[in-house]
C-alpha positions in Angstrom: 32.1 -45.6 15.5 31.1 -42.0 15.9 31.6 -41.4 12.1 29.4 -44.4 11.3 26.7 -43.1 13.6 26.9 -39.7 12.0 26.6 -41.3 8.6 23.5 -43.3 9.7 21.9 -40.1 11.2 22.5 -38.3 7.9 20.9 -41.1 5.9 17.9 -41.1 8.3 17.5 -37.4 7.9 17.6 -37.6 4.1 15.0 -40.3 4.3 12.8 -38.3 6.6 13.0 -35.2 4.3 12.2 -37.4 1.3 9.1 -38.8 3.1 8.0 -35.3 4.1 8.2 -34.0 0.6 6.2 -37.0 -0.7 3.5 -36.4 1.9 3.3 -32.7 1.1 3.1 -33.5 -2.6 0.3 -36.0 -1.9 -1.7 -33.5 0.2 -1.3 -30.8 -2.6 -2.4 -33.3 -5.2 -5.4 -34.4 -3.1 -6.5 -30.8 -2.7 -6.1 -30.1 -6.4 -8.1 -33.2 -7.3 -10.9 -32.1 -5.0 -10.8 -28.6 -6.6 -11.1 -30.1 -10.1 -13.9 -32.4 -9.1 -15.8 -29.6 -7.3 -15.4 -27.3 -10.3 -16.8 -30.0 -12.5 -19.8 -30.6 -10.3 -20.5 -26.8 -10.0 -20.2 -26.3 -13.8 -22.6 -29.2 -14.5 -25.1 -27.8 -12.0 -24.9 -24.3 -13.4 -25.4 -25.6 -16.9 -28.5 -27.6 -15.8 -29.8 -24.5 -14.0 -29.5 -22.4 -17.1 -31.4 -25.0 -19.2 -34.2 -25.1 -16.5 -34.6 -21.4 -16.4 -34.2 -20.5 -20.1 -37.9 -20.0 -20.6 -38.7 -18.3 -17.3 -39.0 -14.6 -16.5 -35.9 -12.5 -16.1 -36.7 -11.9 -12.4 -36.5 -15.7 -11.9 -33.1 -15.7 -13.5 -32.0 -13.0 -11.1 -33.2 -14.9 -8.0 -31.4 -18.0 -9.2 -28.1 -16.0 -9.2 -27.4 -16.7 -12.9 -26.9 -13.0 -13.8 -23.5 -11.8 -12.9 -22.7 -8.6 -10.9 -20.2 -6.1 -12.4 -16.9 -5.8 -10.7 -16.8 -2.7 -8.4 -14.1 -0.1 -8.7 -12.9 2.9 -6.7 -13.6 2.6 -3.0 -14.5 -1.1 -2.6 -15.7 -3.2 0.3 -14.1 -6.6 0.4 -15.1 -9.7 2.4 -13.1 -12.8 3.0 -15.3 -15.8 3.7 -13.5 -18.9 5.0 -14.9 -22.3 6.1 -13.3 -23.3 9.4 -11.5 -26.7 9.4 -12.5 -27.3 5.7 -9.5 -29.7 5.4 -11.3 -32.1 7.8 -13.9 -32.7 5.0 -11.6 -34.8 2.8 -9.6 -36.1 5.7 -12.6 -37.7 7.6 -15.4 -38.1 5.0 -15.9 -40.2 1.9 -15.3 -38.3 -1.4 -19.0 -37.9 -2.4 -20.1 -36.6 1.0 -17.2 -34.1 1.1 -17.9 -32.9 -2.5 -21.6 -32.6 -1.7 -20.8 -30.4 1.3 -18.4 -28.2 -0.7 -21.1 -27.9 -3.4 -23.7 -26.8 -0.8 -21.2 -24.2 0.5 -20.7 -22.8 -3.0 -24.5 -22.6 -3.5 -25.2 -21.0 -0.1 -22.8 -18.2 -0.8 -23.4 -17.8 -4.6 -27.2 -17.5 -4.4 -26.8 -14.3 -2.3 -24.5 -12.6 -4.7 -26.9 -11.1 -7.3 -29.7 -10.2 -4.8 -27.2 -8.2 -2.7 -25.2 -6.8 -5.7 -21.9 -8.4 -4.6 -19.2 -9.6 -7.0 -17.3 -12.8 -6.5 -13.6 -11.9 -7.1 -12.1 -15.3 -6.2 -13.2 -18.8 -5.0 -11.1 -21.7 -3.8 -12.1 -24.7 -1.8 -13.9 -23.3 1.3 -12.8 -19.7 0.6 -14.3 -16.7 -1.1 -13.1 -13.2 -1.8 -16.2 -11.0 -2.4 -16.4 -7.3 -3.3 -19.2 -4.7 -3.4 -19.5 -1.0 -4.0 -21.6 -0.3 -0.9 -20.5 -1.8 2.4 -24.0 -2.5 3.6 -24.6 -4.8 0.6 -21.7 -7.0 1.7 -22.6 -6.9 5.4 -26.2 -8.0 4.5 -24.8 -10.8 2.4 -22.5 -11.9 5.3 -25.4 -12.0 7.7 -27.6 -13.9 5.3 -24.9 -16.4 4.6 -24.5 -17.1 8.4 -28.3 -17.7 8.5 -28.2 -19.9 5.4 -25.5 -22.1 6.9 -27.4 -22.4 10.1 -30.6 -23.4 8.4 -29.2 -25.8 5.8 -29.8 -29.5 6.1 -26.3 -30.8 6.4 -25.6 -34.5 6.2 -25.0 -36.6 9.3 -21.4 -37.1 8.2 -20.7 -33.3 8.1 -22.3 -32.9 11.5 -19.8 -35.3 13.0 -16.7 -33.5 11.6 -14.7 -31.2 13.9 -16.2 -27.8 14.4 -19.6 -28.6 12.8 -21.6 -30.0 15.6 -24.9 -28.4 16.7 -24.7 -25.9 19.6 -27.7 -24.3 21.2 -28.2 -21.5 23.7 -27.5 -22.7 27.3 -31.1 -21.9 28.3 -32.3 -24.2 25.5 -30.1 -27.2 26.2 -33.0 -29.3 27.4 -35.3 -28.4 24.5 -35.3 -30.9 21.6 -36.8 -28.4 19.2 -34.6 -25.5 20.1 -33.2 -23.5 17.2 -29.4 -23.9 17.2 -26.9 -21.0 17.3 -24.4 -23.1 15.4 -25.3 -25.8 13.0 -22.9 -27.3 10.4 -19.8 -25.8 9.0 -18.7 -22.5 10.5 -17.8 -19.6 8.2 -15.5 -16.9 9.5 -15.9 -13.5 7.8 -13.7 -10.4 7.6 -14.8 -7.2 5.9 -12.8 -4.0 5.1 -13.1 -1.1 2.6 -10.6 0.9 0.6 -8.8 1.3 -2.8 -7.3 -1.7 -4.5 -5.4 -2.5 -7.7 -7.4 -4.5 -10.2 -7.0 -6.2 -13.5 -8.9 -8.6 -15.8 -7.5 -12.1 -16.5 -7.9 -13.9 -19.8 -11.4 -15.0 -18.9 -12.6 -11.5 -18.2 -12.6 -12.1 -14.4 -11.5 -9.0 -12.4 -8.9 -9.7 -9.7 -7.8 -7.4 -6.9 -4.6 -6.8 -4.9 -3.1 -4.4 -2.5 -3.1 -3.4 1.1 -6.9 -3.2 1.4 -7.2 -6.9 0.3 -4.4 -7.9 2.6 -6.1 -6.2 5.6 -9.4 -7.9 4.7 -7.7 -11.2 4.7 -6.1 -10.5 8.0 -9.4 -9.5 9.6 -11.0 -12.6 8.1 -8.3 -14.9 9.5 -8.7 -13.2 12.9 -12.5 -13.9 13.0 -13.7 -17.0 14.7 -16.0 -19.6 13.0 -19.5 -18.2 12.8 -18.3 -14.6 13.4 -18.4 -11.5 11.2 -15.7 -8.9 11.9 -15.2 -5.6 10.1 -12.9 -2.6 10.5 -14.4 0.3 12.5 -13.6 2.6 9.6 -15.8 0.5 7.3 -18.6 0.3 9.9 -18.6 4.1 10.2 -19.2 4.5 6.5 -22.2 2.1 6.5 -25.8 3.3 5.9 -27.3 1.5 8.9 -30.9 2.0 7.7 -30.2 -0.4 4.8 -29.0 -3.3 7.0 -31.3 -6.2 7.9 -32.1 -6.7 11.6 -28.7 -6.9 13.3 -26.8 -6.9 16.6 -23.5 -5.0 17.0 -20.7 -5.3 19.6 -17.2 -3.6 19.6 -14.5 -6.0 20.7 -11.9 -3.2 20.6 -8.5 -3.1 18.9 -6.9 -6.2 17.4 -3.3 -6.7 16.2 -3.6 -8.1 12.8 -1.0 -10.4 11.1 1.3 -8.4 8.8 0.3 -5.0 10.2 2.3 -3.1 13.0 -0.6 -0.8 14.0 -3.8 -2.0 15.6 -7.2 -2.2 13.9 -10.4 -1.3 15.7 -13.0 -3.9 14.8 -16.8 -4.3 15.1 -18.7 -7.5 15.3 -22.0 -7.7 13.4 -24.4 -10.6 13.6 -28.0 -11.2 12.4 -30.3 -10.4 15.3 -31.5 -14.1 15.4 -27.9 -15.2 16.1 -26.8 -12.4 18.4 -26.2 -14.8 21.3 -23.2 -16.2 19.4 -21.1 -13.5 20.9 -21.3 -15.3 24.3 -19.9 -18.4 22.7 -16.9 -16.6 21.3 -15.8 -15.8 24.9 -13.1 -13.4 26.0 -10.6 -13.3 23.3 -7.0 -12.0 23.6 -6.7 -9.0 21.2 -3.2 -10.0 20.4 -3.4 -13.7 19.5 -7.2 -14.3 19.1 -7.1 -17.3 21.5 -9.8 -17.6 24.2 -8.6 -16.6 27.6 -9.4 -19.5 29.9 -11.2 -19.0 33.3 -8.0 -19.8 35.3 -5.7 -17.6 33.2 -4.6 -14.2 34.3 -5.4 -11.3 31.9 -4.9 -7.6 31.5 -7.7 -5.3 30.6 -6.9 -2.1 28.6 -8.1 -0.1 25.7 -11.5 -1.8 25.8 -9.9 -5.1 25.2 -8.6 -8.2 27.1 -5.1 -9.5 26.7 -3.1 -12.4 28.0 -0.7 -11.1 30.5 2.3 -11.8 28.3 0.6 -10.6 25.2 0.1 -7.0 26.2 3.0 -5.7 24.1 4.0 -2.6 22.1 2.3 -2.7 18.7 5.6 -1.4 17.1 8.5 -3.2 18.7 6.6 -6.1 20.5 8.3 -5.2 23.9 6.4 -6.4 27.0 4.6 -3.3 28.3 4.2 -4.6 31.9 1.1 -2.4 32.3 2.9 0.8 31.4 2.0 2.1 28.0 1.0 5.1 25.8 -2.2 4.9 23.7 -2.2 6.0 20.1 -5.2 5.5 17.8 -6.5 2.8 20.1 -3.2 0.8 20.2 -0.7 0.4 23.0 2.9 1.5 22.5 6.0 1.8 24.6 7.2 5.3 25.3 10.1 5.2 22.8 8.0 3.8 19.9 5.3 6.4 20.7 7.8 9.2 20.5 9.3 7.9 17.2 5.8 7.3 15.7 4.5 10.7 16.6 7.7 12.7 16.2 7.9 15.2 13.4 9.8 14.0 10.3 12.9 15.8 9.1 12.2 17.6 5.8 15.7 16.6 4.5 16.1 12.9 5.5 12.4 12.0 6.4 13.6 10.3 9.6 11.8 11.1 12.9 13.2 13.9 15.1 13.5 12.9 18.7 16.0 15.4 20.0 16.9 19.0 19.0 15.5 20.4 15.8 15.2 23.5 13.6 11.8 24.8 12.5 12.3 26.6 9.2 11.1 26.8 5.6 7.8 25.3 6.5 9.1 22.2 8.1 11.3 20.5 10.8 14.9 19.6 10.4 17.6 17.7 12.3 20.2 20.3 13.2 22.7 18.5 11.1 20.3 18.3 8.1 19.6 22.0 7.8 22.3 23.0 5.4 22.7 24.2 1.8 21.3 21.5 -0.4 24.3 21.8 -2.8 27.4 22.6 -0.9 26.2 21.5 2.6 27.3 24.7 4.3 25.4 25.3 7.5 23.9 28.7 8.4 26.2 31.0 10.4 27.1 34.6 10.7 29.0 34.3 7.5 26.5 32.0 5.6 23.0 33.3 5.0 20.4 30.7 3.9 17.9 31.3 1.1 14.8 29.2 0.2 14.1 27.7 -3.2 11.4 25.0 -3.8 11.2 24.6 0.0 14.9 23.7 0.4 17.8 25.8 1.9 20.7 27.2 -0.2 23.6 29.4 0.6 23.9 32.7 -1.4 26.3 31.3 -4.0 24.3 28.1 -4.7 21.0 30.0 -4.7 22.3 32.2 -7.5 23.2 29.1 -9.5 19.9 27.3 -9.1 17.8 30.5 -9.8 19.9 31.7 -12.7 
């Protein structure tokens, strides 16, 4: 009987796995179909726009966003723009309404590219990777996109989808004509600067990769809907006089996915939407979830943490309130010592115990020996230096000829 039950369970498991694969394939196919249909609509609209503007002045072509921006190189500022809960569009709306909303999103972002000298490196459904040579250009675009989204006339269907409903300031809750703080789809934006690898594809489009892009994506994923977050290093390089009217707060240090060290972040919002910060609430710097009023929290390093989320940024051990700060991030004592210990010139591992300081570097006591024969210095063995490494007398003669 038990063997028969086991066989039935195995058959049910296989059936479940088969159904799961079928559902995943259907979802992927649905997303691909929407992408193809959206691309077709955008292409048709762009072709129509080119025909309409063919006889107009060049300045009008620029304002329409037809002229492309050159791909930036060197030190680049990247921005990841992601529409929160975009999957709910095709899950809860009819196809035409969903495609119209996605088309509007494309237009609201794309029309700001040329005026702000920003390059579109990649676009998927509800997601854009943008790049600029100057950080202030991308920050200005981010703020204008937030304003554009808030002022767009979204359909009633979109306004009923999760995360798109109108929200006003608490003081304006009884005013019918109050300007909303949130209206329509929420776009979360992460911005970071640095070097990146780049190449052109067969169509001439420049694509980027590397740690800088990954960090931008991680900051963008950490941001909440309607929020603009950028790394503190990027903010310090910005020419503030070139920014439109804005409001700045410093949430502190966040632990980003895929990175062991913390990242100091800055929140920038257009001045007209500065009260959005109050809606984001107190957010745990570890998990990005809002800390509820009845939850206990720990305040440290200018941040707020869930009690069980205040952990070493290196080994993830619970710090229990006892920590060592390094570059704005919390560490346990052991990880702090390892992270800040001098590195052995021979094996490159951290030195946490006895060491030898010689030949312009630090060495584990066992690592300071002749590079060729491994003899250690003693009364009988004298050490000589060649290319920064130790050699006994015999080996030194061999390497120096």
